C-alpha positions as CSV (number, residue, x, y, z in Angstrom):
1,M,155.5,65.6,-42.4
2,E,159.0,66.5,-41.4
3,G,160.0,69.6,-44.3
4,L,157.3,70.5,-44.7
5,S,155.5,74.3,-43.1
6,I,152.2,74.2,-40.9
7,A,150.2,75.9,-44.3
8,S,151.8,73.5,-46.8
9,R,150.3,70.5,-44.5
10,K,147.0,72.2,-44.5
11,A,147.2,72.6,-48.3
12,L,147.9,69.4,-49.1
13,T,145.1,67.7,-46.3
14,Q,142.5,69.9,-48.1
15,I,143.0,68.1,-51.3
16,K,139.8,65.5,-51.2
17,G,140.6,62.4,-50.6
18,L,144.3,63.5,-49.5
19,S,144.8,62.5,-45.8
20,E,148.2,63.3,-43.5
21,Q,148.7,59.8,-43.6
22,K,148.5,59.2,-47.3
23,V,150.8,62.1,-48.2
24,E,153.2,60.5,-45.5
25,K,153.4,56.6,-47.8
26,L,153.3,59.1,-51.1
27,K,156.3,60.5,-49.5
28,A,158.4,57.4,-48.8
29,I,157.6,56.4,-51.7
30,S,158.8,58.8,-53.4
31,T,162.0,58.7,-51.8
32,K,162.7,55.3,-52.6
33,Q,162.5,55.9,-56.3
34,V,164.6,59.1,-56.2
35,N,168.6,58.5,-55.1
36,D,168.0,61.6,-52.9
37,T,170.9,60.3,-50.1
38,F,174.3,58.4,-49.9
39,Q,175.4,56.1,-52.0
40,S,178.2,54.0,-52.5
41,A,181.2,54.5,-55.1
42,T,180.6,51.1,-56.5
43,T,176.7,51.4,-56.7
44,I,177.5,54.7,-59.2
45,A,180.2,52.9,-60.7
46,H,177.9,49.9,-62.0
47,L,175.0,52.7,-62.8
48,R,177.6,53.7,-65.1
49,M,178.2,50.5,-66.5
50,S,174.6,51.0,-68.2
51,L,175.6,54.1,-69.5
52,V,174.6,54.7,-73.4
53,K,177.1,55.8,-76.1
54,I,174.9,57.4,-79.4
55,S,177.3,57.3,-82.3
56,T,178.0,60.4,-84.3
57,G,178.4,59.0,-87.0
58,S,182.2,59.1,-87.5
59,K,184.7,56.6,-86.0
60,P,187.1,59.2,-85.7
61,L,184.5,61.6,-83.6
62,D,183.1,58.1,-81.7
63,D,187.2,57.2,-80.9
64,M,187.7,60.4,-79.4
65,L,184.6,60.0,-77.2
66,Q,185.2,56.8,-76.7
67,G,182.0,55.2,-78.1
68,G,179.8,58.5,-79.1
69,I,177.1,60.7,-77.0
70,E,176.6,60.0,-73.5
71,S,173.1,59.3,-71.8
72,G,172.4,60.6,-68.5
73,S,174.8,63.8,-68.9
74,M,174.5,66.9,-71.2
75,T,176.7,67.8,-73.9
76,E,177.4,71.4,-75.5
77,L,179.1,71.9,-79.0
78,Y,180.0,75.1,-80.0
79,G,181.3,76.4,-82.7
80,E,181.3,79.2,-85.8
81,F,178.8,78.4,-88.6
82,R,179.6,76.0,-91.3
83,T,181.3,73.5,-88.4
84,G,178.8,71.3,-88.4
85,K,176.8,71.9,-85.5
86,T,173.0,71.4,-86.9
87,Q,174.7,68.6,-88.9
88,L,175.6,66.5,-86.3
89,M,172.7,67.4,-84.2
90,H,170.3,66.1,-87.5
91,T,172.1,62.8,-87.4
92,L,172.0,62.2,-83.9
93,A,168.4,62.5,-84.5
94,V,168.6,59.4,-86.1
95,T,171.0,57.0,-85.0
96,G,169.4,57.9,-81.2
97,Q,167.0,55.6,-82.5
98,L,169.2,52.9,-83.7
99,P,169.5,49.8,-81.8
100,V,172.1,49.9,-79.0
101,E,173.9,47.2,-80.3
102,M,174.5,49.0,-83.5
103,G,175.5,52.5,-82.2
104,G,172.0,54.0,-81.3
105,G,170.0,54.8,-78.2
106,G,167.3,52.3,-78.9
107,G,164.7,54.8,-78.5
108,K,163.0,57.8,-79.5
109,V,164.5,61.3,-80.2
110,M,163.4,64.6,-79.1
111,Y,164.3,67.7,-81.0
112,I,164.1,71.6,-79.7
113,D,164.7,74.0,-82.7
114,T,165.3,77.9,-81.7
115,E,166.5,78.8,-84.7
116,G,164.5,77.1,-87.7
117,T,167.0,74.9,-89.1
118,F,165.6,71.6,-88.6
119,R,165.0,69.8,-92.3
120,P,163.0,66.6,-92.5
121,E,164.6,66.2,-95.5
122,R,167.9,65.7,-93.9
123,I,166.6,63.2,-91.6
124,M,165.3,61.0,-94.7
125,Q,167.9,61.3,-96.3
126,I,170.6,60.1,-93.0
127,A,167.8,57.3,-92.2
128,E,168.8,55.9,-95.7
129,R,172.2,56.1,-94.9
130,F,171.6,54.0,-91.8
131,R,169.2,52.1,-93.2
132,V,166.6,53.0,-91.6
133,D,162.7,53.7,-93.1
134,P,163.0,57.2,-93.6
135,Q,159.3,57.2,-92.6
136,A,159.4,55.7,-89.5
137,A,162.9,57.6,-88.6
138,L,161.0,60.8,-89.2
139,E,157.5,59.8,-87.2
140,N,160.2,58.6,-83.8
141,I,161.2,62.5,-84.0
142,A,159.2,64.5,-81.2
143,Y,159.9,68.2,-82.6
144,A,159.2,71.3,-81.5
145,K,159.9,75.2,-82.4
146,A,160.3,77.3,-79.5
147,N,159.0,81.1,-80.1
148,N,160.5,82.8,-77.4
149,T,162.7,81.9,-74.1
150,E,159.5,81.5,-72.0
151,H,158.1,79.5,-74.7
152,Q,161.7,77.3,-74.7
153,Q,161.4,77.0,-71.0
154,E,157.6,75.2,-71.3
155,L,158.6,73.1,-73.7
156,L,160.5,71.5,-71.0
157,V,157.6,70.6,-68.7
158,A,156.2,69.3,-71.9
159,A,159.0,66.9,-72.9
160,G,158.9,65.5,-69.2
161,A,155.9,64.3,-69.6
162,L,156.3,62.3,-73.4
163,L,159.3,61.1,-71.5
164,A,157.6,59.8,-68.6
165,E,154.8,57.9,-71.3
166,E,157.9,56.6,-74.1
167,H,161.7,55.9,-74.1
168,F,163.0,58.4,-75.5
169,S,167.3,58.2,-75.7
170,L,168.2,61.7,-76.5
171,I,167.1,65.3,-76.2
172,I,168.4,67.7,-78.6
173,V,168.1,72.0,-78.5
174,D,169.2,73.2,-81.2
175,S,170.3,76.2,-80.0
176,A,169.7,76.5,-76.3
177,T,171.6,80.2,-76.3
178,N,169.8,82.1,-79.1
179,L,166.6,83.4,-78.3
180,F,168.1,84.3,-74.8
181,R,171.0,85.9,-76.6
182,T,168.3,87.6,-78.7
183,E,165.7,88.5,-76.4
184,F,168.2,89.6,-73.5
185,E,170.3,92.6,-75.0
186,G,172.7,95.0,-73.8
187,R,174.4,94.4,-70.1
188,G,172.0,95.6,-68.1
189,E,169.7,92.3,-68.5
190,L,172.7,89.8,-68.8
191,S,171.9,89.5,-65.5
192,A,168.2,88.7,-66.1
193,R,169.5,86.2,-68.9
194,Q,171.8,84.4,-67.4
195,M,169.5,83.3,-64.8
196,A,166.8,82.1,-67.1
197,L,169.4,80.4,-69.0
198,G,170.5,78.7,-65.6
199,K,167.3,78.0,-65.1
200,F,166.8,76.3,-68.5
201,L,170.0,74.4,-68.4
202,R,169.2,73.0,-65.1
203,H,166.3,71.7,-65.9
204,L,167.4,69.9,-69.0
205,A,169.9,68.2,-66.8
206,K,167.1,67.1,-64.2
207,L,165.9,65.3,-67.1
208,A,169.0,63.8,-68.3
209,S,169.4,62.4,-64.9
210,E,165.7,61.3,-64.2
211,F,164.8,59.7,-66.9
212,G,168.5,58.3,-68.1
213,C,168.7,60.1,-71.7
214,G,171.4,61.9,-73.3
215,V,170.8,65.5,-73.7
216,I,173.1,67.4,-76.5
217,V,172.8,71.3,-77.2
218,S,174.5,73.5,-79.3
219,N,175.6,77.0,-78.7
220,Q,176.4,80.2,-80.5
221,V,180.2,81.9,-80.3
222,V,181.3,85.5,-80.2
223,A,184.6,87.3,-80.7
224,N,186.7,87.4,-77.5
225,P,188.1,90.7,-77.3
226,E,190.5,89.5,-74.4
227,G,192.1,86.9,-77.1
228,G,194.3,89.7,-78.6
229,M,196.0,90.1,-82.1
230,F,197.3,86.2,-81.4
231,A,194.3,84.3,-80.1
232,G,194.5,81.8,-82.1
233,A,191.9,78.8,-81.2
234,N,190.6,81.4,-78.4
235,A,189.8,84.1,-80.9
236,Q,186.0,83.6,-80.2
237,K,184.1,82.0,-77.0
238,P,180.9,80.3,-76.5
239,I,177.4,82.6,-75.3
240,G,176.4,81.8,-71.8
241,G,179.8,82.8,-69.7
242,N,180.3,80.2,-66.5
243,I,176.1,79.0,-66.5
244,M,176.8,77.1,-69.5
245,A,180.1,76.3,-68.5
246,H,179.4,74.2,-65.6
247,A,175.8,73.0,-67.3
248,S,177.5,71.3,-69.3
249,T,178.9,68.2,-68.3
250,T,181.2,67.7,-72.0
251,R,181.8,70.7,-73.8
252,L,183.1,70.2,-77.6
253,A,184.9,72.9,-79.7
254,L,183.8,72.6,-83.4
255,R,186.4,75.0,-86.1
256,K,187.1,74.7,-89.7
257,G,189.7,72.4,-91.3
258,R,191.4,71.4,-94.3
259,G,189.5,71.4,-97.4
260,G,185.7,70.0,-96.7
261,N,186.9,68.4,-93.2
262,R,186.0,69.8,-89.4
263,I,187.7,69.7,-86.5
264,A,186.8,68.5,-83.0
265,K,188.1,69.2,-79.8
266,V,187.5,68.0,-76.2
267,A,187.7,71.5,-73.9
268,C,185.8,70.2,-71.0
269,S,185.4,66.8,-69.6
270,P,185.0,64.8,-66.1
271,T,186.1,61.3,-68.4
272,L,187.7,62.4,-71.8
273,P,191.1,63.8,-72.6
274,E,191.8,66.8,-74.2
275,N,192.4,65.2,-77.5
276,E,191.0,66.3,-81.4
277,A,189.4,64.5,-83.7
278,Q,188.3,65.0,-87.9
279,Y,185.0,64.4,-89.7
280,S,183.2,65.7,-92.3
281,I,179.7,66.3,-94.4
282,S,177.7,64.5,-96.7
283,D,174.6,63.5,-97.9
284,G,174.5,61.4,-95.4
285,G,175.2,63.4,-92.2
286,I,178.8,63.5,-90.5
287,V,181.2,60.9,-91.8
288,D,184.5,59.7,-91.4
289,P,187.1,62.9,-92.6
290,E,188.4,63.4,-96.4
291,I,191.3,61.9,-96.9
292,D,193.7,64.1,-99.1
């Protein structure tokens, strides 16, 4: 068996009922299922045409994102407290269930909570806004509270099993960095933290790619010591450094605006131009901005 060591071959053939011929057949089937070789750019273009965009609940924000949160890739939200990160997550937990023709994902939603900020009552309020049965909206959310970074990693294994059984349009992680930030303290543990965080993010990206679901993660920010007195918008930077930056397909920077409005900016994206959009927060979740 090409690519396998002698020890690996013996281990496989020792499994009852699994001969070398069966292993080769399984390998051939898996190769057909997984696109692990070159494909034409035309094929990729057709695949991208089938991607789904999930509405954020705000038209200006959806317009900036050219339809909403993209399936099959990872979107990161970062910003200080009270910029609407968790409220946007709650809104997407409902819109992800809507039919595709209504700007939804047409599937169930997975919600991994590391900060203890998930509120079922908010889901019910937002569901009423979109004329979705509140109890049905709750039933269609698979929720898990991560207790530590090891548990957070293990939840992705359980997530893979759920994704193989049912259609999920979206995986939400609020937030991706919270537990890593608190468990790995000081410069001495920075390398270990980044390696563990990178493993978690790679697994998330793999789930998005294999199952075609969207992944959205929130991230915290810290003061940027390199910003100086005139840092302005650069006074804060997202946690996770290059590991987080490279793992995310699209990065959105959130900040407070005038009055009750918030502002989202495309910080990094392979397809979206750098742009900003305003939105607001209401009982029904993320909505269009308030007009002065």
